[in-house]
C-alpha positions in Angstrom: -12.3 11.8 0.9 -12.5 13.0 4.1 -9.7 10.9 5.9 -7.1 12.4 3.0 -8.2 15.8 3.6 -7.1 15.6 7.0 -4.0 13.6 6.0 -3.5 16.8 3.8 -4.1 19.4 6.7 -1.8 17.0 8.3 0.9 17.6 5.6 0.5 21.0 5.5 1.0 21.9 9.2 4.4 19.7 9.0 5.3 21.8 6.7 4.4 25.1 8.0 6.1 23.7 11.4 9.4 23.0 9.1 9.3 26.2 7.2 9.2 28.1 10.7 12.5 26.2 11.8 14.2 26.8 8.8 13.4 30.4 9.4 14.4 30.0 12.7 17.7 28.6 12.0 18.1 31.1 9.2 18.2 33.8 11.7 20.6 32.2 13.8 22.8 32.0 10.9 22.4 35.7 10.3 23.1 36.0 13.8 26.5 34.1 13.8 27.8 35.9 10.8 27.5 39.0 12.1 29.2 37.8 15.2 32.3 36.4 12.7 32.2 39.5 11.0 32.4 42.0 14.6 35.1 39.6 15.7 37.0 39.6 12.3 36.5 43.4 12.7 38.4 42.9 16.6 40.8 40.9 15.3 41.8 43.4 12.4 42.1 46.6 14.9 44.5 44.4 17.3 46.9 44.0 14.6 
């Protein structure tokens, strides 16, 4: 029983870490998308 609790805690920590990574990746995607939008606006101005 004690080992199972420990395994569950380890699994939960892994889920938290994975979720944090997903959040970080999503923030990066948002930043990249904003950069693409800015670049697109700049290109439209040049035409």
